[in-house]
C-alpha positions in Angstrom: -0.1 0.2 0.0 2.8 2.0 1.0 4.0 2.0 -3.0 0.7 2.6 -4.6 -0.3 5.6 -2.0 2.8 7.2 -1.2 2.6 9.6 1.5 -0.6 8.3 2.8 -1.5 8.5 6.7 -4.0 7.3 9.2 -5.3 9.9 11.7 -6.8 8.3 14.5 -9.5 10.6 15.6 -10.3 9.1 19.3 -10.4 6.0 21.0 -13.3 4.2 22.5 -13.1 1.2 25.1 -15.8 -0.5 27.2 -15.1 -3.4 28.9 -14.0 -5.6 26.0 -14.7 -3.6 22.5 -12.1 -1.1 21.4 -13.8 1.3 18.6 -11.2 3.6 16.9 -12.2 5.9 14.4 -10.0 7.0 12.0 -9.3 9.6 8.9 -7.0 8.5 5.7 -5.6 10.5 3.5 -2.7 11.0 1.1 -0.6 13.6 0.1 -2.7 15.1 -2.8 -6.4 14.6 -0.8 -8.5 13.1 2.0 -10.2 10.0 0.9 -11.9 8.1 3.1 -13.4 8.3 7.0 -13.3 4.7 8.4 -13.7 2.8 11.7 -12.3 0.1 13.5 -13.5 -2.6 16.4 -12.1 -4.7 18.3 -12.9 -7.4 20.9 -10.5 -8.1 22.9 -10.0 -11.3 25.1 -9.9 -11.0 29.4 -6.2 -10.5 29.0 -6.7 -7.4 26.0 -5.4 -9.6 23.5 -7.6 -8.7 20.0 -9.9 -12.0 19.6 -12.0 -10.6 16.6 -11.4 -7.4 14.5 -13.8 -5.8 12.5 -13.7 -2.6 10.0 -15.6 -0.2 8.0 -14.7 2.3 5.5 -16.6 5.4 3.6 -14.8 7.6 1.1 -15.5 11.5 1.8 -17.5 12.8 -1.0 -16.3 16.0 -2.9 -18.2 18.2 -2.1 -20.1 16.6 1.3 -24.0 17.7 1.1 -23.7 19.5 4.2 -22.0 21.4 6.6 -21.6 18.3 9.4 -17.8 16.9 9.3 -17.3 13.1 9.4 -16.0 13.0 13.0 
């Protein structure tokens, strides 16, 4: 992915933890443009190890339909 998208970065917006689920909303951007918003969700065991991951990605449309932000 680093070769295909040079300069790509992912910015974690916050971390939400309640019990064993860990939720990480993030923003993905390349050197040219913001490309998408996503969320990673992890279910952890009692020792804090990840046992189940889920994720979802949404492309941020230009221009956005309203003034609300993705975060």
